[in-house]
Every structure is written in structure tokens, then in C-alpha cells.
C-alpha positions in Angstrom: 23.0 -38.7 -9.1 26.2 -40.4 -8.1 27.4 -37.3 -6.3 24.1 -37.2 -4.4 24.5 -40.8 -3.3 28.0 -40.0 -2.0 26.8 -37.0 -0.1 23.9 -39.0 1.4 26.3 -41.7 2.6 28.7 -39.3 4.1 26.0 -37.4 5.9 24.5 -40.6 7.3 27.9 -41.4 8.8 28.4 -37.9 10.2 24.9 -37.8 11.6 25.6 -40.9 13.6 27.9 -39.0 15.9 26.8 -35.4 15.1 23.6 -33.6 16.1 20.0 -33.5 14.8 19.4 -30.4 12.7 15.8 -29.5 13.8 15.7 -25.7 13.6 18.9 -23.7 13.0 22.0 -26.0 13.2 24.6 -25.0 15.8 27.7 -24.3 13.9 30.4 -21.7 14.8 28.5 -18.7 13.5 27.7 -17.5 17.0 31.4 -16.6 17.3 30.8 -13.8 14.7 29.3 -11.6 17.3 26.0 -13.5 16.9 25.2 -15.2 20.2 21.5 -14.3 19.7 21.4 -16.9 16.9 21.6 -19.7 19.5 20.6 -18.0 22.8 17.2 -16.2 22.8 18.1 -14.4 26.1 20.6 -12.3 24.2 17.9 -10.4 22.3 18.4 -6.8 23.2 21.2 -7.6 25.7 23.8 -5.4 24.0 23.8 -1.6 23.9 23.2 -1.6 20.1 20.5 -3.3 18.0 22.2 -5.9 15.8 21.5 -6.9 12.2 23.4 -10.0 11.1 23.3 -12.0 7.8 25.2 -15.3 7.4 25.8 -17.6 4.5 27.4 -21.0 5.0 28.4 -23.5 2.2 30.0 -26.9 2.4 31.8 -28.8 -0.4 31.7 -26.2 -3.2 32.4 -28.7 -5.9 29.5 -31.0 -5.0 25.9 -30.7 -6.1 23.3 -30.5 -3.4 25.9 -30.0 -0.7 24.7 -28.6 2.7 24.2 -24.9 2.9 22.6 -22.5 5.4 21.5 -18.8 5.3 20.3 -16.8 8.3 19.0 -13.3 8.8 18.6 -12.0 12.3 17.8 -8.7 14.0 17.5 -8.0 17.7 17.4 -4.9 20.0 16.0 -3.2 23.0 12.3 -2.3 23.3 12.1 -0.1 26.4 14.4 -0.1 29.4 14.1 -3.8 30.4 12.9 -5.7 27.4 14.4 -6.9 24.1 13.0 -8.5 20.9 14.3 -10.2 17.9 13.5 -12.1 14.7 15.4 -14.8 12.9 14.8 -16.1 9.3 16.7 -19.1 8.1 17.0 -21.5 5.2 18.8 -24.8 5.7 19.4 -27.3 2.9 21.0 -30.7 3.2 20.8 -32.9 0.1 17.1 -34.0 -0.3 16.2 -32.5 3.0 15.6 -28.8 3.6 13.9 -26.6 6.2 12.8 -22.9 6.3 11.7 -21.1 9.3 11.1 -17.9 11.3 11.7 -17.3 15.0 10.3 -14.4 17.1 11.9 -13.6 20.4 11.1 -11.8 23.6 13.7 -11.2 26.3 13.6 -9.5 29.7 16.7 -8.0 31.3 17.3 -7.3 34.9 20.1 -4.8 35.5 21.6 -5.0 39.0 24.2 -2.2 38.4 23.9 1.1 40.2 24.8 3.2 37.1 24.7 2.9 33.3 28.3 1.9 32.7 28.7 -1.1 35.1 27.5 -4.3 33.5 25.7 -6.7 35.8 22.7 -8.1 33.9 20.6 -11.2 34.1 18.5 -12.0 31.1 15.7 -14.4 30.2 14.4 -15.1 26.7 11.9 -17.2 24.8 11.7 -17.8 21.0 8.7 -19.1 19.2 9.4 -20.7 15.9 7.4 -21.9 12.9 9.5 -24.3 10.8 8.7 -26.0 7.5 10.6 -29.3 6.7 10.7 -30.6 3.2 11.7 -33.9 1.7 12.3 -34.1 -2.1 11.5 -37.6 -3.3 11.4 -36.7 -7.0 14.9 -38.2 -7.7 14.8 -41.1 -5.2 13.9 -43.7 -7.8 15.5 -44.5 -11.1 13.4 -45.5 -14.2 11.8 -48.9 -13.5 12.6 -49.0 -9.8 9.8 -49.5 -7.3 9.6 -49.0 -3.5 6.1 -49.1 -1.8 7.0 -46.4 0.8 8.5 -43.9 -1.7 6.2 -42.1 -4.1 9.1 -40.8 -6.2 7.1 -38.0 -7.7 6.3 -35.7 -4.8 8.0 -33.1 -2.5 6.7 -33.8 1.0 6.2 -30.8 3.3 5.3 -30.4 6.9 5.3 -27.4 9.3 5.6 -27.5 13.0 5.8 -25.1 15.9 8.4 -25.1 18.7 10.0 -22.9 21.3 13.5 -22.2 22.7 14.0 -20.8 26.2 17.1 -19.6 27.9 18.9 -17.4 30.3 22.1 -15.3 30.2 24.3 -13.5 32.8 26.7 -10.8 31.8 28.9 -9.5 34.6 31.7 -7.1 33.6 34.1 -9.3 31.6 32.4 -12.6 32.3 29.3 -14.1 30.6 27.4 -17.4 30.7 24.4 -18.7 28.8 22.0 -21.7 29.1 19.4 -22.6 26.4 16.9 -25.4 25.8 16.2 -25.7 22.1 13.0 -27.4 20.8 11.6 -27.4 24.4 8.1 -28.8 23.3 7.7 -32.4 22.2 6.6 -32.4 18.6 6.7 -34.6 15.5 7.4 -33.8 11.8 4.9 -36.1 10.0 7.2 -36.7 7.0 9.6 -38.5 9.3 6.9 -40.2 11.5 8.5 -43.7 11.6 12.1 -42.5 12.0 12.0 -39.6 14.4 11.3 -39.2 18.1 8.8 -36.6 19.4 11.6 -35.3 21.7 13.9 -32.9 19.7 15.3 -31.1 22.8 18.9 -29.9 22.8 20.7 -28.3 25.7 23.3 -25.6 25.2 25.6 -24.2 27.9 28.3 -21.6 27.2 30.6 -19.3 29.1 33.6 -17.1 28.5 35.8 -14.4 30.0 37.7 -11.5 28.4 41.0 -10.1 29.7 43.9 -8.1 28.6 44.8 -4.5 27.8 42.1 -2.4 26.1 44.8 -0.3 24.4 46.7 -3.3 23.1 45.1 -6.8 22.8 42.1 -8.4 24.5 41.8 -12.2 24.8 38.6 -14.2 25.1 38.6 -17.9 25.9 35.1 -19.6 25.9 33.4 -22.9 25.9 30.1 -24.2 24.4 28.7 -27.6 25.5 25.8 -29.3 23.6 23.7 -32.3 24.5 20.8 -33.9 22.6 18.4 -35.3 25.2 17.0 -38.3 23.3 20.3 -39.7 22.1 22.5 -38.2 24.9 24.9 -37.2 22.1 27.4 -34.6 23.5 29.9 -32.2 22.1 32.1 -29.3 23.3 33.6 -26.3 21.5 36.8 -24.8 22.9 37.2 -21.3 21.6 39.9 -18.6 21.8 39.6 -15.1 20.3 41.8 -12.0 20.3 40.8 -8.4 19.7 42.8 -5.4 18.7 41.2 -1.9 18.9 42.2 0.4 16.1 41.3 4.0 15.1 38.6 2.9 12.7 37.1 0.1 14.8 38.3 -3.4 15.8 40.2 -6.2 14.2 39.8 -9.7 15.7 40.6 -13.4 15.0 40.0 -16.7 16.7 40.2 -20.4 16.7 37.5 -23.0 17.6 37.9 -26.7 18.2 34.8 -28.9 18.3 34.8 -32.5 19.4 32.0 -35.0 20.1 32.1 -37.2 23.2 30.5 -40.0 21.1 32.0 -41.9 18.2 30.9 -43.9 15.2 32.4 -47.3 14.3 33.6 -47.9 10.7 35.5 -50.7 8.9 39.2 -49.9 8.4 40.4 -52.7 6.2 39.7 -55.8 8.3 39.5 -54.0 11.7 36.7 -51.9 13.2 37.8 -48.4 14.2 36.0 -45.6 16.0 36.0 -42.0 15.0 34.7 -38.9 16.9 33.4 -35.8 15.1 36.1 -33.2 15.4 36.9 -30.1 13.4 39.0 -26.9 13.7 37.5 -23.5 12.8 39.7 -20.4 12.3 37.8 -17.1 12.1 38.8 -13.5 11.3 36.7 -10.4 11.4 36.7 -6.6 11.4 34.4 -4.0 12.8 34.5 -0.7 10.8 32.5 1.9 12.6 29.1 0.3 12.9 29.7 -2.4 10.3 31.0 -5.9 10.8 32.5 -8.5 8.4 33.7 -12.0 9.4 34.9 -15.1 7.5 34.8 -18.6 9.1 36.4 -21.7 7.7 35.8 -25.2 9.3 38.0 -28.2 8.5 36.8 -31.7 9.4 39.5 -34.1 10.6 39.6 -37.9 10.8 40.0 -40.9 8.5 36.4 -40.9 7.3 35.2 -37.7 5.7 33.4 -36.9 2.5 35.8 -34.3 1.0 39.1 -32.7 1.7 37.5 -29.3 1.3 36.2 -27.3 4.2 33.1 -25.3 5.2 33.0 -21.6 4.3 30.9 -19.0 6.0 30.6 -15.2 5.6 28.9 -13.0 8.1 27.8 -9.4 7.5 26.5 -7.1 10.2 25.5 -3.6 11.2 24.9 -2.1 14.7 22.0 0.3 14.9 20.5 2.6 17.5 23.5 2.4 19.8 23.5 4.0 23.3 25.8 7.0 23.6 27.6 5.5 26.6 29.3 2.0 26.5 29.7 -0.3 29.5 33.0 0.0 31.4 34.1 -3.6 30.8 35.9 -5.9 28.3 32.7 -7.2 26.8 32.9 -7.2 22.9 29.6 -9.1 22.5 27.7 -6.5 24.5 29.5 -3.2 23.9 
């Protein structure tokens, strides 16, 4: 029980300057060739159908530490349309959520042939999500709180949609997505949560280098929560090396929030922004992909010195015989 209290206290501090976790949390898993996980317009945008499985775990030595699992699949249906599905399970102490998202995307190709990439995409995901609050261990023997039953697991399901657009032009790409576009309310958090759960994502990147040697990919991801105006930015840099059997790649991501939380440092009040560094390594072997991601939180106030570990497994299916003539790893 003591460990659970510590986890809850740390999460409350982090959540003050982090982001609401309605639906799938936005971590760094999109960098594992998984942009569809956060941008619905990427469903079917690549020349292969993509199956991705991720598992993320924080603080291995702590009971009830946050963890997330996702399973996603997306691909083309016809010449101009794409579709996808995402299943996820997100657990965070006493709180958890499970859900499914179904996606439809439409792709407009402006190229004159099949190898030049100039594609504008639009996508929409409809999601059904069940939130759960476990109150069975809230109260100790003899305690009483009129608003806590202490014997039940509260559950509530709600519907929401994500909408977005993507533009892929040769070595350049850009994405814009609105998550939780419809105002809704989870009844188990009625008194504490706004109807407005909207979050805005903007990302862009460019790939350059020598295809026979090393390719480099700088990119950015900006997030903003509408209700609280919380903002954050990811600064990413990846490098790719093509080999006989496939591709070896590695990268580094730095996330920092624009907003901070105040805390007492001895007798003075200090302010700390959310920031962490994420190295990532991966390999593509033929049609298979394996990636490992490690995130390390920095700052004076943090729950544990350990980091956040994530594994991503993937396989590319039904690939087109001809690839695009560009440096575009997320599409080719």
C-alpha cells in the first residue's frame, strides 16, 4: 500500500505539468515506425500494410506502476483509401483504460507516376474506450469517506473521434491531428474532469543524406491540450543505415513542456518543467521490425531513478513491388 501511495503522489505531481491520458497516451512509440498510432491520416499511407505491437513499462520495481500495450494494423483498401484498427490497454495505478479505434483514411496522390511521392491524406478514427477506477483498496479498515465506496470497481465507456491530415512529399512529411474532437464526459470523473478532452498534435520532419551510406531524419512533434493550454515539444533526430539484410537505425528524442509545476525545495519554492530524453534503436530484417526505446526523466522531483522501457515488434505485409523514389523510411 505504501508503494501505491508513493506512485499516486508522484503521478499527481507529474500530471500537473504533463498531459491528460484520455485514449492512447502520446509517448515516443510513434518513432518506432508507428506514426499511425497518433495520426489517423497515416492509415494506408505507406506502400506496405503495417502490423505493430508495443509494450511499455515504467518503474519495474514498483507495484502498480504505469504500463501500456498497443496492437495496431493499417493498410490500403483500394487505390485511394486506407483503413486501420488499434487495440490498447493503459494502466496507471488505480486508473486504467481499454479501447479500440477504427480508422478510415483517404489519400490523394498528385504524382504523375508510381514512384514519385506527393500525397495528401485525410483520416478519421472512431474509438470506444472504457475507463476504470478501482476503489477496492482506497480505504483501510475502519476508515470512512462518504464519496468513496471502497468496495467497487467503477467503469464507464465513452465514444470519441480523432481527425487529421498528412502530407508526404518526397523526403518531407507533415501531420496535424485533433484527438478527442467531440466533447464528452466520463461519468466516474464527473466532478473533476472537463467535457473538453481535445488535444492538438502537429509534427513534421525531413530526411536527407546518402542512401548508400547513412540517412538522417530530424523531426518535431508539438502537443497542446485545449482546456488547460498545456504545451510540449519533442525534438527528434534519427539515423538510418541500409544493409544487405535490411536497415539498422537509431535515434534520440528530447521532450520538454512549456509549463512547469512549483514545488518546495527546502524553504524556497522552485519550478520544474517536464523533460526527458529518449534514446531508441531498431532494426528492420526483411519484412520484420524490432525496436527498443528507453526514456529517462530528468529534474529534481521524480519518483524513481529508473526509466521507462518499451519494446516494439512489427511486420510489413502486402507490400507493393515498386518503392517510392525518395528518402522516406516511414512510407517506403
